[in-house]
C-alpha positions as CSV (number, residue, x, y, z in Angstrom):
1,M,-0.5,-171.7,31.3
2,K,-3.3,-169.4,32.4
3,L,-5.9,-170.8,34.7
4,E,-9.0,-168.8,35.7
5,W,-12.1,-169.3,37.7
6,S,-15.4,-168.2,36.2
7,E,-17.8,-166.2,38.3
8,T,-20.1,-169.2,38.3
9,A,-17.4,-171.5,39.5
10,T,-16.5,-169.1,42.3
11,E,-20.2,-168.9,43.3
12,C,-20.4,-172.7,43.3
13,L,-17.4,-172.8,45.7
14,V,-19.0,-170.2,48.0
15,T,-22.5,-171.8,48.0
16,I,-21.2,-175.3,48.6
17,G,-18.7,-174.1,51.2
18,H,-21.5,-172.2,53.1
19,Y,-23.8,-175.2,52.9
20,L,-21.1,-177.6,54.3
21,K,-20.1,-175.2,57.0
22,E,-23.7,-174.7,58.2
23,N,-24.7,-178.4,58.0
24,H,-21.5,-180.3,58.6
25,G,-19.1,-177.9,60.3
26,E,-16.3,-175.6,59.3
27,S,-13.8,-178.5,59.0
28,S,-16.0,-180.1,56.3
29,A,-16.1,-176.9,54.3
30,T,-12.3,-176.5,54.6
31,A,-11.8,-180.1,53.5
32,F,-14.0,-179.5,50.5
33,L,-12.1,-176.4,49.4
34,K,-8.7,-178.1,49.9
35,K,-9.8,-181.1,47.9
36,V,-11.1,-179.0,45.0
37,Y,-8.0,-176.8,44.9
38,A,-5.7,-179.8,45.1
39,T,-7.5,-181.5,42.3
40,V,-7.2,-178.4,40.1
41,G,-3.6,-177.8,41.1
42,N,-2.1,-180.0,38.4
43,L,-4.2,-178.7,35.5
44,R,-1.6,-176.1,34.4
45,D,0.9,-178.9,33.8
46,F,-1.6,-181.5,32.6
47,P,-4.6,-179.7,31.0
48,L,-5.8,-182.9,29.3
49,S,-5.8,-184.9,32.5
50,G,-9.6,-184.5,32.9
51,R,-12.0,-186.7,31.0
52,T,-14.3,-185.3,28.3
53,L,-17.6,-184.5,29.8
54,P,-19.9,-187.5,29.2
55,D,-22.9,-185.2,29.3
56,M,-21.6,-183.0,26.4
57,G,-20.2,-183.6,22.9
58,D,-17.6,-180.8,23.1
59,S,-14.1,-182.1,23.6
60,L,-12.9,-178.8,25.0
61,L,-15.3,-179.2,28.0
62,R,-13.7,-181.6,30.5
63,E,-14.0,-182.6,34.1
64,L,-11.9,-183.7,37.0
65,V,-13.5,-185.8,39.7
66,A,-12.7,-185.1,43.3
67,P,-15.2,-187.4,44.9
68,P,-18.0,-186.6,45.4
69,W,-17.4,-183.4,43.3
70,R,-17.1,-182.8,39.6
71,V,-14.9,-179.8,38.6
72,I,-16.0,-178.7,35.1
73,Y,-13.4,-176.8,33.0
74,E,-12.9,-175.6,29.5
75,L,-9.8,-175.5,27.4
76,D,-9.2,-172.7,24.9
77,A,-7.8,-175.3,22.4
78,L,-7.4,-179.0,22.3
79,N,-4.0,-179.0,20.7
80,A,-1.5,-177.1,22.8
81,P,-4.0,-175.4,25.1
82,S,-2.7,-172.1,26.6
83,G,-5.7,-171.4,28.9
84,I,-8.1,-173.1,31.2
85,L,-11.3,-171.8,32.6
86,I,-12.9,-173.5,35.6
87,V,-16.6,-173.2,34.8
88,G,-18.2,-174.9,37.8
89,V,-18.3,-177.4,40.6
90,V,-21.2,-179.8,41.1
91,H,-21.9,-182.8,43.3
92,S,-21.5,-186.1,41.3
93,A,-24.9,-187.2,42.4
94,Q,-26.5,-184.4,40.4
95,L,-27.3,-184.7,36.7
96,L,-25.5,-181.9,35.0
97,E,-28.6,-181.0,33.0
98,N,-30.4,-180.4,36.3
99,T,-28.0,-177.7,37.4
100,P,-27.8,-174.0,36.4
101,L,-24.4,-174.8,34.9
102,W,-26.1,-176.8,32.1
103,D,-27.7,-173.7,30.6
104,M,-24.4,-171.8,30.7
105,L,-22.5,-174.7,29.0
106,N,-25.1,-174.8,26.3
107,S,-25.3,-171.1,25.5
């Protein structure tokens, strides 16, 4: 199964990683990246493992929670998906509609 990271998701990782490194040290940034990649690691085998986004009505948009982070992804089809797009990563304390990701998901 094909798994891709959107430009927005990559920007999320870079932005969060830089913030964590500057404010909490390099080990915190490294731990964040490892946690997100480990969480996403099983998606190819279990694409439906994430829950449907409670903020959205679209069943193709899902999330995996890697506390305190939400990894938002989109399936290309609900029945027998062949592709996954990671669309973003946000802190779970943030309301999704208050992030730039919200506009992208609703376009």
